[in-house]
N, C-alpha and C positions, 0 to 999 in steps of 0.2 A: 549752423543747421546740420551740417554733415557730422560734426563732432558729437552733437547730441544723439544722432542715430547710432553712431558707433558705440557710444557709451550704453545706449539702450540694449543693443545686441550683446554686448559684453555682460551686462547684468543678467540677461536671460540665460546666456551660456553658463554663468557662474551658478545660477539657481539650479539648472539642470544637473550640473556636476554634483552639487550638494545633495540633491535628491537621490542620484544614483549611489553615492557613497553611503547614504543612510540606508537605502534598501539592501545593499550588499552586507553591511554590518549587521542588520537585523536578521537576514537570512542565515548568517553564520552562527548567531547566538541561539536561533530557534532549533538547530539540529539536536536531536536527542543523543545523549551520550550513553555508550555501552556500560553497564554496571554489573557488578557481581551478583550472584543469586541471593546473597545475604543482604542486599540493599545498601551496601556501603557507598555506592555511587562512584567508586574508583574504576577506571577502565580495566576490563578483564585482560589478563595476560595469557598468552598461548603457552601451554605446557607440553613438553615432549611426552610421547606415549610411554606408559610404564613398561620397562623391559621385563622379559621372562627369564627367570634364573633357572639354571640347570643344576639339578641335584646330582653330585658325583656319585652318591651312594646307590641310587636307583636308576639313573639314566633317563628319568622322565622329567617333564617340565613342571615346575612348581606353579600352581594356579591353572594348569591345563588338565584335561582329562588324561588319566594315566593309561598308556597303551602297553602292549606286551614288552617286557624288558628284553634287551638284547643279551647275547651270551655274556658279554662283558660291557660295562657301562662305557659309552663313548667310542666303542670299537665295532668294526664290522663282525658279523657272526662268523665264528670259526669252530672247528671241531678237531679233536685229537684222534688220530688214526693209530691204533695199537695192534701190532702183529704178535701172535702167540704161537707157541708149540706146546701141545698137550701130549704127554707120554706117561708111561707107567711110573716114571720118577717124579712127575709133577708138572706144573705149568711154568713155562719159561717165556719171559718177554723178549722178543727178538728185536723189535724196533718200535720207535714212537716218533710221530711227526704231527705237526700242526698244519692244517690245511683250511682254506676258506670254505665256507658252506654251513649249512644247517643240518641238524639231525632230527628226524621226526620221532616224537615220543611214542612208545608203545602204549596202546590203550590198557592192556593188562600184561604185566610181566609174570608169565607163568614160571613156576619153580619146578614142579614134579616132572621128571623126564628131560630136563633141560640143563644147560649151563647158565646159571643165573649170575648177574653182576649188578653191582650198585656203586654209586659214587657218594662218598660221605664228606661232609664239611669238617672243619676243625673241631667242632663240638659234638660230632657224631650224628648229625642229622642227615637223612637221606635226601639228596638233591637231584638224583637221577637213578633210574634202574632200568633193567632190560633182561632179556633172556634169548637164547638161541638153541636150536636143536643140537643134539649130541654131534659134535664135529667128527667123532671117531666112527660114526655110522654113515656109510656112503650108499645112497639109494640109487638104483638104476632101473630102467625099463627098456623094453625092446619089443618089436613086432614079431609075433610067432604065428604058426599055423596049427590048428587043432587037427584031430583025426579025420575030419571031413574036408580038410584043406582050406578052411576059412581062417582069415586073419584074426588075430587076437593080440591084445597087449599083455605082455608078461613082464615080470620084473623081480627084483629081490633086493637084498641088502648085504653089503660087505662091511664087516666090523674090522676097523684098523687098530693097530697097536698105538701108532703115533698119528697125530693130525695137526695141521696148522690152520688157524682161523684168524680173522680180524674183527676187532671191535671198534665202533665209531661212537664217540661220546662228545657232547658239546663242551666248549671251553666256558666254564661257569665261574663266576666270582665266588670265592670261598671254597671251591672244590679242593679237597686235600688228598684223599686216597681212593683207590678203586679196589673193591673186594670182589673176588670171583669164587663161586661155590658150585660144586658139581652135584646135581640132583639126578644124574642119569643112572646111577647104580645104587645109591643110598637115599631112601626117602627122607632121612633126617638131614641130608646134605653133608658133603665132604668139602671143607675149605681147601681151595687150590692155591690161594696166595693173596697178598695185599700189596698193592703197588702205589707208590707215591705219584701224585699228579702235580706236585709243586716243582717249580723250576729249580734246578740245581740239586735236587735230592734223588 
């Protein structure tokens, strides 16, 4: 009698086990599988994000919005500091040094009455230009008193034979030479000199 009860409980337990196994297998087969957008049914693979290539010629990102180009691609902005002496015998370059920093472009590079300069590329294109007041003219002012003893501002100008001045120009890709022209005395312009901006020249 006992054996028959034990066999009955074992049979019930076996049936419950088979039911559970069947439910688990059906649940696993009913899960939807991820498929490709083209409907091939194969699982989708994760792909790495597309890298952005850097163009060495322009310094801007390929596939991204182009921003202002740096002085030189891939380098920090730098400028060339040039010291000159202007005399009756001509224009002499005293020193040249490269320093970090940027140079603001002039809105209009006036020629008449100024010392005008421009930077040319190897093919003769103008890549930078600017101008400065006559460095040989020294302007001054001071406080004076008129006949009634009231203060007023007076001043004048001293014309020098020789003068020293400095030019700042950005380090630019392709910059080849600097040309300087004197428009302070001749409306047509008097060339003062051409100076190489290439290393070792």
